[in-house]
DRENDRENDREN-537117 format. One line per field, with one value per atom (N, C-alpha, C): x, y, z; residue number from 1; chain. Coordinates in pm, 1 decimal, decimal comma. Layout:
! residues N
xx <- c(X / ...) $
yy <- c(Y / ...) $
zz <- c(Z / ...) $
resi <- c(NUM / ...) $
chain <- c(A / ...) $
END
This chain:
! residues 158
xx <- c(-6230,7 / -6142,3 / -6040,5 / -5922,8 / -5815,5 / -5833,3 / -5808,1 / -5817,3 / -5688,1 / -5699,1 / -5581,1 / -5520,5 / -5386,5 / -5317,2 / -5284,7 / -5290,3 / -5250,0 / -5097,6 / -5043,8 / -4898,2 / -4832,2 / -4896,3 / -4837,9 / -4823,3 / -4923,6 / -4915,7 / -4804,4 / -4787,7 / -4681,7 / -4544,5 / -4526,3 / -4398,7 / -4367,1 / -4469,9 / -4450,1 / -4402,1 / -4461,1 / -4420,8 / -4277,9 / -4243,9 / -4107,3 / -4005,6 / -4037,4 / -3946,4 / -3925,1 / -4031,1 / -4018,8 / -3929,7 / -3943,1 / -3858,0 / -3712,1 / -3688,1 / -3551,5 / -3485,7 / -3563,1 / -3507,0 / -3461,2 / -3522,0 / -3486,4 / -3366,6 / -3321,6 / -3207,4 / -3080,5 / -2982,5 / -2857,8 / -2783,6 / -2725,8 / -2651,9 / -2510,1 / -2464,5 / -2330,2 / -2229,7 / -2128,2 / -2020,7 / -1899,8 / -1849,6 / -1735,8 / -1610,4 / -1537,3 / -1412,4 / -1315,8 / -1255,9 / -1155,7 / -1211,1 / -1339,6 / -1397,0 / -1369,1 / -1321,8 / -1302,0 / -1158,6 / -1067,7 / -929,2 / -868,2 / -744,5 / -674,1 / -629,8 / -611,1 / -551,9 / -403,9 / -330,0 / -188,9 / -171,9 / -255,3 / -248,2 / -279,4 / -382,2 / -416,5 / -310,9 / -248,6 / -140,3 / -19,7 / 16,4 / 128,1 / 98,1 / -22,7 / -61,5 / -50,3 / -97,1 / -90,1 / 54,8 / 136,9 / 277,4 / 357,4 / 320,1 / 389,1 / 373,8 / 273,9 / 250,8 / 335,5 / 399,9 / 476,9 / 625,5 / 696,0 / 841,3 / 908,4 / 991,9 / 1052,7 / 1141,9 / 1196,5 / 1290,5 / 1222,6 / 1090,7 / 1021,1 / 1009,1 / 1019,1 / 998,5 / 851,4 / 830,3 / 695,6 / 664,5 / 548,8 / 506,6 / 372,5 / 339,7 / 208,8 / 133,2 / 9,2 / -75,6 / -178,8 / -166,0 / -264,8 / -383,3 / -495,7 / -611,9 / -585,6 / -491,7 / -469,2 / -335,2 / -233,4 / -99,6 / -28,8 / 73,7 / 161,5 / 283,2 / 313,5 / 423,4 / 488,4 / 618,0 / 694,4 / 667,1 / 718,6 / 710,4 / 668,7 / 619,8 / 586,7 / 714,7 / 715,0 / 833,9 / 809,3 / 853,2 / 852,1 / 710,0 / 691,1 / 559,3 / 540,5 / 416,1 / 382,7 / 234,9 / 196,1 / 55,6 / -15,6 / -129,2 / -203,7 / -267,5 / -253,3 / -301,5 / -454,3 / -526,3 / -672,6 / -728,0 / -666,6 / -703,3 / -571,5 / -534,0 / -402,0 / -379,5 / -486,1 / -471,2 / -447,5 / -454,0 / -428,5 / -282,8 / -238,5 / -100,6 / -94,3 / 2,7 / 22,9 / 168,3 / 189,5 / 324,1 / 346,5 / 458,4 / 493,7 / 534,3 / 479,2 / 525,6 / 667,6 / 748,1 / 885,9 / 922,8 / 1025,9 / 1070,1 / 1174,3 / 1241,2 / 1340,4 / 1269,3 / 1324,6 / 1261,1 / 1273,0 / 1175,1 / 1174,9 / 1126,6 / 1177,6 / 1133,1 / 1021,5 / 951,7 / 846,5 / 904,7 / 1021,6 / 1085,0 / 1118,3 / 1170,2 / 1203,9 / 1078,2 / 974,0 / 850,4 / 780,5 / 787,1 / 728,8 / 795,9 / 927,1 / 1000,1 / 951,7 / 933,4 / 883,0 / 743,9 / 657,3 / 520,5 / 522,8 / 603,7 / 612,5 / 665,1 / 757,9 / 812,5 / 708,9 / 604,1 / 500,1 / 402,5 / 396,0 / 302,2 / 344,6 / 252,3 / 272,4 / 371,1 / 403,9 / 491,1 / 403,3 / 451,8 / 373,2 / 434,9 / 347,0 / 386,2 / 327,3 / 405,9 / 363,5 / 282,2 / 167,6 / 81,8 / 2,6 / -51,3 / -130,4 / -248,4 / -283,8 / -390,1 / -523,5 / -531,9 / -656,5 / -655,4 / -568,6 / -553,3 / -422,3 / -422,6 / -300,0 / -183,3 / -70,7 / 49,5 / 58,3 / -44,6 / -43,0 / -31,2 / 49,3 / 73,0 / 56,7 / 32,8 / 26,2 / 74,4 / 101,7 / 145,3 / 23,9 / 28,7 / -74,7 / -7,5 / -55,5 / 4,4 / -67,6 / 9,4 / -46,4 / -63,9 / -176,1 / -210,6 / -232,3 / -251,8 / -277,0 / -412,5 / -501,7 / -633,9 / -636,1 / -520,8 / -511,4 / -526,7 / -617,4 / -628,6 / -500,6 / -467,7 / -344,5 / -374,4 / -290,7 / -306,8 / -173,8 / -179,2 / -61,4 / -81,7 / 11,4 / -4,4 / 126,2 / 146,6 / 261,5 / 233,6 / 339,1 / 327,5 / 252,2 / 166,3 / 88,7 / -10,8 / -62,3 / -165,3 / -256,5 / -386,0 / -482,2 / -513,0 / -451,5 / -465,1 / -596,5 / -659,7 / -780,1 / -751,0 / -622,4 / -587,0 / -558,3 / -657,6 / -641,2 / -581,8 / -502,4 / -449,7 / -560,1 / -601,9 / -717,0 / -683,5 / -565,2 / -533,6 / -384,8 / -338,4 / -201,8 / -212,0 / -156,8 / -166,3 / -25,2 / -2,7 / 131,3 / 128,6 / 242,3 / 266,9 / 394,9 / 445,2 / 570,8 / 689,0 / 679,8 / 795,8 / 786,2 / 667,3 / 655,3 / 527,4 / 515,2 / 395,9 / 350,7 / 218,9 / 164,1 / 62,3 / 74,1 / -27,3 / -131,5 / -253,6 / -363,1 / -419,0 / -450,1 / -509,9 / -643,1 / -725,0 / -854,3 / -885,5 / -944,7 / -984,4 / -1101,1 / -1083,5 / -1185,4 / -1225,2 / -1346,3 / -1400,1 / -1514,0 / -1492,6 / -1595,7 / -1704,4 / -1827,3 / -1940,5 / -1937,8 / -1975,0 / -1984,4 / -2127,5 / -2164,0 / -2298,3 / -2296,9 / -2350,1 / -2355,1 / -2492,9) $
yy <- c(7465,5 / 7577,7 / 7588,4 / 7629,7 / 7645,2 / 7776,5 / 7769,5 / 7892,1 / 7970,6 / 8100,0 / 8186,6 / 8194,8 / 8175,6 / 8184,2 / 8329,1 / 8360,8 / 8495,5 / 8501,5 / 8622,3 / 8642,5 / 8566,2 / 8558,5 / 8487,2 / 8338,1 / 8279,5 / 8137,5 / 8109,9 / 8198,7 / 8183,8 / 8193,0 / 8290,5 / 8306,7 / 8184,5 / 8127,9 / 8009,4 / 7891,5 / 7870,9 / 7761,7 / 7782,8 / 7905,4 / 7936,8 / 7913,1 / 7953,7 / 7930,3 / 7781,7 / 7701,1 / 7556,4 / 7495,0 / 7541,5 / 7493,2 / 7531,9 / 7658,0 / 7704,9 / 7622,9 / 7582,9 / 7504,6 / 7366,8 / 7314,7 / 7182,3 / 7181,5 / 7298,7 / 7307,0 / 7322,0 / 7231,8 / 7244,7 / 7373,3 / 7434,5 / 7559,1 / 7528,1 / 7600,0 / 7581,2 / 7648,3 / 7574,2 / 7628,3 / 7647,1 / 7768,8 / 7797,4 / 7731,8 / 7665,2 / 7599,8 / 7703,5 / 7670,4 / 7757,2 / 7868,3 / 7872,1 / 7982,8 / 7974,7 / 7860,3 / 7842,6 / 7866,0 / 7891,6 / 7909,1 / 8030,1 / 8058,1 / 8171,2 / 8139,1 / 8244,3 / 8230,8 / 8267,1 / 8240,6 / 8276,4 / 8426,9 / 8506,6 / 8652,7 / 8698,9 / 8641,1 / 8682,5 / 8636,0 / 8520,7 / 8472,6 / 8566,5 / 8606,8 / 8700,9 / 8833,9 / 8882,7 / 9010,4 / 9002,5 / 8892,3 / 8875,6 / 8863,1 / 8788,9 / 8770,7 / 8900,1 / 8985,3 / 9113,6 / 9204,7 / 9180,1 / 9261,9 / 9216,0 / 9100,3 / 9041,8 / 9074,3 / 9059,7 / 9080,7 / 8962,7 / 8989,9 / 8882,6 / 8787,9 / 8831,4 / 8747,4 / 8648,7 / 8660,8 / 8571,0 / 8430,2 / 8327,1 / 8190,0 / 8167,9 / 8082,6 / 8053,9 / 7906,7 / 7880,6 / 7744,9 / 7714,2 / 7585,6 / 7539,9 / 7486,4 / 7529,9 / 7472,9 / 7383,2 / 7254,4 / 7158,9 / 7165,2 / 7104,2 / 7117,1 / 7088,0 / 6999,3 / 6964,5 / 7011,0 / 7026,5 / 7058,1 / 7156,3 / 7219,8 / 7300,7 / 7215,5 / 7204,3 / 7117,7 / 7168,8 / 7186,9 / 7214,7 / 7347,1 / 7357,0 / 7478,2 / 7442,3 / 7541,2 / 7513,2 / 7500,7 / 7407,7 / 7383,6 / 7399,4 / 7301,2 / 7304,1 / 7316,8 / 7408,7 / 7421,5 / 7315,7 / 7277,4 / 7182,1 / 7193,1 / 7130,7 / 7124,3 / 7034,5 / 7081,6 / 7006,0 / 6882,7 / 6769,4 / 6643,1 / 6640,7 / 6704,2 / 6704,3 / 6787,5 / 6901,4 / 6990,5 / 7037,1 / 6980,1 / 7006,9 / 7154,1 / 7229,6 / 7372,2 / 7454,9 / 7392,1 / 7460,1 / 7440,3 / 7522,6 / 7519,1 / 7461,9 / 7374,1 / 7317,4 / 7336,5 / 7340,4 / 7347,5 / 7223,6 / 7158,3 / 7036,2 / 7073,2 / 7006,7 / 7034,4 / 6980,6 / 7053,0 / 7010,6 / 7039,4 / 6973,0 / 6994,4 / 7105,0 / 7138,6 / 7246,0 / 7380,0 / 7464,9 / 7594,9 / 7685,4 / 7772,6 / 7870,3 / 8003,0 / 8113,1 / 8244,5 / 8295,8 / 8396,5 / 8460,1 / 8511,1 / 8574,3 / 8629,6 / 8523,0 / 8409,6 / 8300,6 / 8243,6 / 8225,2 / 8169,6 / 8270,6 / 8396,8 / 8501,3 / 8501,6 / 8484,5 / 8477,7 / 8357,8 / 8242,7 / 8123,0 / 8148,2 / 8212,1 / 8241,3 / 8333,1 / 8437,5 / 8531,3 / 8462,6 / 8369,0 / 8295,5 / 8201,6 / 8167,5 / 8076,9 / 8146,6 / 8278,9 / 8351,8 / 8333,8 / 8285,8 / 8259,0 / 8146,2 / 8067,8 / 7951,9 / 7830,4 / 7741,2 / 7622,1 / 7500,2 / 7408,7 / 7284,7 / 7168,7 / 7065,7 / 6948,5 / 6856,7 / 6810,1 / 6721,5 / 6631,6 / 6520,8 / 6430,6 / 6503,5 / 6458,8 / 6523,6 / 6450,4 / 6346,5 / 6271,4 / 6142,8 / 6134,1 / 6011,3 / 5944,8 / 5814,0 / 5746,1 / 5774,2 / 5815,4 / 5839,4 / 5976,3 / 6059,5 / 6192,1 / 6300,0 / 6401,3 / 6511,4 / 6642,9 / 6748,5 / 6882,2 / 6984,3 / 7103,9 / 7213,9 / 7288,5 / 7319,1 / 7400,9 / 7528,4 / 7642,5 / 7771,4 / 7831,3 / 7874,6 / 7931,7 / 8083,3 / 8132,3 / 8275,0 / 8326,2 / 8456,8 / 8510,8 / 8464,6 / 8421,2 / 8373,3 / 8223,5 / 8158,1 / 8013,5 / 7979,1 / 7886,4 / 7841,3 / 7770,0 / 7783,4 / 7723,1 / 7619,3 / 7513,5 / 7399,8 / 7365,0 / 7285,5 / 7220,0 / 7071,6 / 7011,8 / 6871,4 / 6814,9 / 6686,3 / 6619,9 / 6596,3 / 6572,8 / 6544,7 / 6413,1 / 6407,6 / 6287,3 / 6246,4 / 6344,3 / 6315,8 / 6437,4 / 6415,2 / 6522,9 / 6526,9 / 6617,2 / 6623,3 / 6685,5 / 6765,1 / 6843,0 / 6954,0 / 6988,6 / 7094,6 / 7225,4 / 7312,5 / 7442,7 / 7542,4 / 7636,0 / 7743,9 / 7847,5 / 7874,1 / 7960,9 / 8094,9 / 8106,7 / 8231,4 / 8239,8 / 8362,1 / 8388,2 / 8461,5 / 8402,0 / 8459,9 / 8484,3 / 8603,3 / 8634,4 / 8663,9 / 8634,4 / 8671,3 / 8753,2 / 8785,5 / 8860,4 / 8778,2 / 8645,7 / 8561,2 / 8476,2 / 8461,8 / 8378,2 / 8409,1 / 8345,4 / 8356,0 / 8213,9 / 8192,8 / 8059,3 / 8062,2 / 7964,0 / 7943,1 / 7848,9 / 7896,5 / 7813,5 / 7730,8 / 7605,3 / 7519,2 / 7466,3 / 7424,3 / 7366,9 / 7259,5 / 7150,3 / 7046,6 / 7096,8 / 7091,2 / 7140,9 / 7027,2 / 6980,6 / 6876,0 / 6938,7 / 6951,5 / 7012,0 / 6910,1 / 6958,9 / 6871,1 / 6820,1 / 6693,8 / 6635,2 / 6590,3 / 6578,9 / 6531,5 / 6379,7 / 6317,6 / 6170,1 / 6122,1) $
zz <- c(6679,9 / 6656,6 / 6769,5 / 6730,8 / 6829,1 / 6901,7 / 7033,7 / 7112,4 / 7099,0 / 7105,3 / 7098,4 / 7238,4 / 7245,8 / 7374,9 / 7405,8 / 7535,5 / 7573,8 / 7586,9 / 7603,8 / 7608,9 / 7723,8 / 7839,4 / 7953,5 / 7924,9 / 7858,6 / 7825,5 / 7724,0 / 7627,1 / 7526,5 / 7593,6 / 7682,9 / 7753,7 / 7838,5 / 7902,4 / 7985,5 / 7900,7 / 7785,1 / 7696,4 / 7646,5 / 7608,6 / 7561,2 / 7671,7 / 7794,9 / 7907,8 / 7933,2 / 7921,2 / 7940,4 / 7832,1 / 7710,6 / 7601,6 / 7628,5 / 7668,1 / 7697,9 / 7807,7 / 7909,9 / 8019,5 / 7974,3 / 7869,3 / 7819,5 / 7726,4 / 7680,8 / 7589,7 / 7671,8 / 7652,7 / 7730,7 / 7695,2 / 7795,2 / 7776,4 / 7730,2 / 7630,4 / 7577,2 / 7669,5 / 7706,7 / 7789,3 / 7699,2 / 7693,6 / 7608,2 / 7662,9 / 7575,6 / 7614,8 / 7672,3 / 7786,9 / 7847,6 / 7934,3 / 7958,1 / 8033,6 / 8183,3 / 8230,9 / 8374,4 / 8420,2 / 8325,9 / 8365,3 / 8295,8 / 8333,2 / 8276,1 / 8133,3 / 8055,5 / 7923,1 / 7934,0 / 7829,8 / 7829,1 / 7850,1 / 7787,7 / 7803,0 / 7944,0 / 8006,9 / 8143,4 / 8243,7 / 8216,6 / 8301,7 / 8293,3 / 8173,0 / 8154,4 / 8222,9 / 8206,7 / 8268,3 / 8420,8 / 8479,5 / 8625,2 / 8672,6 / 8599,5 / 8638,3 / 8625,3 / 8532,1 / 8514,3 / 8635,7 / 8718,1 / 8838,3 / 8956,4 / 8942,2 / 9053,5 / 9041,5 / 9153,0 / 9151,6 / 9082,1 / 8980,5 / 8901,0 / 8980,2 / 9091,8 / 9166,8 / 9262,2 / 9281,0 / 9373,7 / 9315,8 / 9402,3 / 9354,4 / 9318,5 / 9219,3 / 9170,3 / 9194,3 / 9253,8 / 9285,4 / 9220,3 / 9215,7 / 9168,6 / 9288,9 / 9305,9 / 9410,5 / 9344,0 / 9369,4 / 9321,7 / 9418,1 / 9385,7 / 9474,0 / 9621,5 / 9654,3 / 9794,5 / 9850,9 / 9766,0 / 9815,1 / 9722,7 / 9774,9 / 9692,3 / 9660,4 / 9531,7 / 9493,1 / 9366,2 / 9371,3 / 9251,4 / 9185,3 / 9064,8 / 8984,5 / 8842,9 / 8766,7 / 8627,5 / 8545,5 / 8451,7 / 8371,2 / 8223,4 / 8148,2 / 8002,6 / 7945,8 / 7849,9 / 7786,1 / 7677,0 / 7655,1 / 7549,1 / 7516,1 / 7407,7 / 7369,6 / 7470,0 / 7522,8 / 7624,1 / 7560,1 / 7623,6 / 7568,4 / 7554,0 / 7644,9 / 7639,3 / 7525,0 / 7498,1 / 7387,2 / 7326,8 / 7215,7 / 7159,7 / 7125,0 / 7106,8 / 7076,9 / 7203,4 / 7321,4 / 7448,9 / 7489,4 / 7583,3 / 7630,7 / 7771,2 / 7794,3 / 7928,0 / 7968,3 / 8099,3 / 8154,3 / 8238,9 / 8213,7 / 8285,7 / 8428,0 / 8530,7 / 8666,7 / 8684,4 / 8760,4 / 8785,8 / 8930,0 / 8977,7 / 9115,8 / 9126,1 / 9015,1 / 9017,8 / 9037,3 / 9126,1 / 9148,1 / 9025,5 / 9008,9 / 8900,9 / 8958,5 / 8905,2 / 8952,3 / 8862,4 / 8910,5 / 8831,7 / 8700,7 / 8705,6 / 8585,7 / 8482,7 / 8528,5 / 8436,8 / 8370,4 / 8450,2 / 8395,3 / 8304,0 / 8338,3 / 8254,7 / 8117,1 / 8115,5 / 7988,4 / 7906,8 / 7971,5 / 7904,9 / 7846,5 / 7925,2 / 7878,5 / 7756,5 / 7763,2 / 7650,4 / 7524,3 / 7540,7 / 7426,4 / 7363,8 / 7437,6 / 7386,2 / 7292,2 / 7297,0 / 7210,9 / 7065,3 / 6983,2 / 6840,0 / 6813,7 / 6917,0 / 6899,8 / 6871,8 / 6786,7 / 6757,6 / 6825,5 / 6863,1 / 6928,4 / 6848,4 / 6829,4 / 6754,8 / 6846,1 / 6796,2 / 6875,1 / 6780,7 / 6832,9 / 6747,9 / 6684,1 / 6563,9 / 6487,0 / 6497,6 / 6577,2 / 6590,2 / 6509,6 / 6411,6 / 6333,3 / 6373,7 / 6393,6 / 6436,0 / 6341,1 / 6399,7 / 6321,2 / 6256,5 / 6270,7 / 6209,6 / 6317,0 / 6287,7 / 6380,3 / 6307,4 / 6383,5 / 6324,3 / 6425,1 / 6377,2 / 6463,4 / 6517,1 / 6645,6 / 6710,1 / 6758,7 / 6712,9 / 6747,0 / 6867,3 / 6966,3 / 7088,5 / 7072,9 / 7121,1 / 7115,2 / 7257,0 / 7272,5 / 7406,4 / 7460,7 / 7373,3 / 7416,4 / 7445,4 / 7439,1 / 7460,6 / 7608,6 / 7645,8 / 7785,2 / 7830,2 / 7959,9 / 8012,3 / 8120,4 / 8122,7 / 8211,2 / 8276,0 / 8381,6 / 8438,7 / 8413,0 / 8338,1 / 8303,5 / 8251,3 / 8277,0 / 8218,3 / 8070,5 / 7996,3 / 7853,6 / 7834,1 / 7734,6 / 7701,9 / 7809,4 / 7885,5 / 7984,8 / 7997,3 / 8005,1 / 8028,2 / 8177,4 / 8249,2 / 8394,9 / 8441,0 / 8355,0 / 8388,0 / 8489,5 / 8511,8 / 8607,6 / 8533,9 / 8532,5 / 8469,5 / 8567,4 / 8516,4 / 8600,3 / 8614,6 / 8738,1 / 8760,9 / 8825,2 / 8888,5 / 8957,8 / 8987,0 / 9009,6 / 9052,9 / 9185,8 / 9291,2 / 9425,8 / 9478,5 / 9532,2 / 9582,4 / 9731,7 / 9795,5 / 9934,4 / 9934,4 / 10050,6 / 10057,9 / 10010,1 / 10020,1 / 9992,7 / 9865,6 / 9806,4 / 9687,0 / 9609,2 / 9493,5 / 9409,3 / 9377,7 / 9381,2 / 9358,1 / 9244,5 / 9154,0 / 9051,1 / 9109,3 / 9123,9 / 9173,8 / 9057,9 / 9085,7 / 8984,9 / 9035,6 / 8940,6 / 8974,3 / 8871,4 / 8918,2 / 8824,7 / 8740,3 / 8610,9 / 8518,7 / 8426,3 / 8444,2 / 8356,9 / 8278,5 / 8150,0 / 8066,9 / 8036,9 / 8031,3 / 8007,9 / 7864,6 / 7849,8 / 7716,7 / 7693,8 / 7568,7 / 7534,1 / 7530,5 / 7633,9 / 7638,8 / 7602,3) $
resi <- c(1 / 1 / 1 / 2 / 2 / 2 / 3 / 3 / 3 / 4 / 4 / 4 / 5 / 5 / 5 / 6 / 6 / 6 / 7 / 7 / 7 / 8 / 8 / 8 / 9 / 9 / 9 / 10 / 10 / 10 / 11 / 11 / 11 / 12 / 12 / 12 / 13 / 13 / 13 / 14 / 14 / 14 / 15 / 15 / 15 / 16 / 16 / 16 / 17 / 17 / 17 / 18 / 18 / 18 / 19 / 19 / 19 / 20 / 20 / 20 / 21 / 21 / 21 / 22 / 22 / 22 / 23 / 23 / 23 / 24 / 24 / 24 / 25 / 25 / 25 / 26 / 26 / 26 / 27 / 27 / 27 / 28 / 28 / 28 / 29 / 29 / 29 / 30 / 30 / 30 / 31 / 31 / 31 / 32 / 32 / 32 / 33 / 33 / 33 / 34 / 34 / 34 / 35 / 35 / 35 / 36 / 36 / 36 / 37 / 37 / 37 / 38 / 38 / 38 / 39 / 39 / 39 / 40 / 40 / 40 / 41 / 41 / 41 / 42 / 42 / 42 / 43 / 43 / 43 / 44 / 44 / 44 / 45 / 45 / 45 / 46 / 46 / 46 / 47 / 47 / 47 / 48 / 48 / 48 / 49 / 49 / 49 / 50 / 50 / 50 / 51 / 51 / 51 / 52 / 52 / 52 / 53 / 53 / 53 / 54 / 54 / 54 / 55 / 55 / 55 / 56 / 56 / 56 / 57 / 57 / 57 / 58 / 58 / 58 / 59 / 59 / 59 / 60 / 60 / 60 / 61 / 61 / 61 / 62 / 62 / 62 / 63 / 63 / 63 / 64 / 64 / 64 / 65 / 65 / 65 / 66 / 66 / 66 / 67 / 67 / 67 / 68 / 68 / 68 / 69 / 69 / 69 / 70 / 70 / 70 / 71 / 71 / 71 / 72 / 72 / 72 / 73 / 73 / 73 / 74 / 74 / 74 / 75 / 75 / 75 / 76 / 76 / 76 / 77 / 77 / 77 / 78 / 78 / 78 / 79 / 79 / 79 / 80 / 80 / 80 / 81 / 81 / 81 / 82 / 82 / 82 / 83 / 83 / 83 / 84 / 84 / 84 / 85 / 85 / 85 / 86 / 86 / 86 / 87 / 87 / 87 / 88 / 88 / 88 / 89 / 89 / 89 / 90 / 90 / 90 / 91 / 91 / 91 / 92 / 92 / 92 / 93 / 93 / 93 / 94 / 94 / 94 / 95 / 95 / 95 / 96 / 96 / 96 / 97 / 97 / 97 / 98 / 98 / 98 / 99 / 99 / 99 / 100 / 100 / 100 / 101 / 101 / 101 / 102 / 102 / 102 / 103 / 103 / 103 / 104 / 104 / 104 / 105 / 105 / 105 / 106 / 106 / 106 / 107 / 107 / 107 / 108 / 108 / 108 / 109 / 109 / 109 / 110 / 110 / 110 / 111 / 111 / 111 / 112 / 112 / 112 / 113 / 113 / 113 / 114 / 114 / 114 / 115 / 115 / 115 / 116 / 116 / 116 / 117 / 117 / 117 / 118 / 118 / 118 / 119 / 119 / 119 / 120 / 120 / 120 / 121 / 121 / 121 / 122 / 122 / 122 / 123 / 123 / 123 / 124 / 124 / 124 / 125 / 125 / 125 / 126 / 126 / 126 / 127 / 127 / 127 / 128 / 128 / 128 / 129 / 129 / 129 / 130 / 130 / 130 / 131 / 131 / 131 / 132 / 132 / 132 / 133 / 133 / 133 / 134 / 134 / 134 / 135 / 135 / 135 / 136 / 136 / 136 / 137 / 137 / 137 / 138 / 138 / 138 / 139 / 139 / 139 / 140 / 140 / 140 / 141 / 141 / 141 / 142 / 142 / 142 / 143 / 143 / 143 / 144 / 144 / 144 / 145 / 145 / 145 / 146 / 146 / 146 / 147 / 147 / 147 / 148 / 148 / 148 / 149 / 149 / 149 / 150 / 150 / 150 / 151 / 151 / 151 / 152 / 152 / 152 / 153 / 153 / 153 / 154 / 154 / 154 / 155 / 155 / 155 / 156 / 156 / 156 / 157 / 157 / 157 / 158 / 158 / 158) $
chain <- c(A / A / A / A / A / A / A / A / A / A / A / A / A / A / A / A / A / A / A / A / A / A / A / A / A / A / A / A / A / A / A / A / A / A / A / A / A / A / A / A / A / A / A / A / A / A / A / A / A / A / A / A / A / A / A / A / A / A / A / A / A / A / A / A / A / A / A / A / A / A / A / A / A / A / A / A / A / A / A / A / A / A / A / A / A / A / A / A / A / A / A / A / A / A / A / A / A / A / A / A / A / A / A / A / A / A / A / A / A / A / A / A / A / A / A / A / A / A / A / A / A / A / A / A / A / A / A / A / A / A / A / A / A / A / A / A / A / A / A / A / A / A / A / A / A / A / A / A / A / A / A / A / A / A / A / A / A / A / A / A / A / A / A / A / A / A / A / A / A / A / A / A / A / A / A / A / A / A / A / A / A / A / A / A / A / A / A / A / A / A / A / A / A / A / A / A / A / A / A / A / A / A / A / A / A / A / A / A / A / A / A / A / A / A / A / A / A / A / A / A / A / A / A / A / A / A / A / A / A / A / A / A / A / A / A / A / A / A / A / A / A / A / A / A / A / A / A / A / A / A / A / A / A / A / A / A / A / A / A / A / A / A / A / A / A / A / A / A / A / A / A / A / A / A / A / A / A / A / A / A / A / A / A / A / A / A / A / A / A / A / A / A / A / A / A / A / A / A / A / A / A / A / A / A / A / A / A / A / A / A / A / A / A / A / A / A / A / A / A / A / A / A / A / A / A / A / A / A / A / A / A / A / A / A / A / A / A / A / A / A / A / A / A / A / A / A / A / A / A / A / A / A / A / A / A / A / A / A / A / A / A / A / A / A / A / A / A / A / A / A / A / A / A / A / A / A / A / A / A / A / A / A / A / A / A / A / A / A / A / A / A / A / A / A / A / A / A / A / A / A / A / A / A / A / A / A / A / A / A / A / A / A / A / A / A / A / A / A / A / A / A / A / A / A / A / A / A / A / A / A / A / A / A / A / A / A / A / A / A / A / A / A / A / A / A / A / A / A / A / A / A / A / A / A / A / A / A / A / A / A / A / A / A / A / A / A / A / A / A / A / A / A / A / A) $
END
C-alpha cells in the first residue's frame, strides 16, 4: 500500500518541480517602450542636445526610425553623427505612434507592415542589423540629455 504524504512533503515536491520549469521572460521587459520614452522626454527642456550613450562611450544622436531587425514589431532609431535636440527627437517619437514600417516577413522576398504602438520596445540600431542595444533610461544634466543603452540578449530555448 502507498503511504500518504504529509503537506510538507507535497510542498517540497511541488517546489522541486517549479524550480525545473524555465521562467518566461516577457519580450521588452528590460528596456523602455515608445510611450515611456516620450513621457521621459516630455520632462526635459526641448532645446537641449540629445545624445546616445552606448555601454562604453557616448556617441552621436538618435536618428531615423525604422523597424528593428531583431524583432520587426519593435522600433529602432538609427545612430547618427548630426546633433539633434530633445524637441526634435520628441517630435519624431510622437510621429512613430500608429505609424507602420515595412520589414521582412520571415519568408524570403516577402515584406509586411509593422505598426508601432506606445507599448512598443525601443532600440538603437542601424538598419538591417540587430544591435541588441535597448534604450533603458533618459538621464539629463544642465547642458544635455542622454539616452542610456544596454545590451539586451533575450534567452532562447536551445
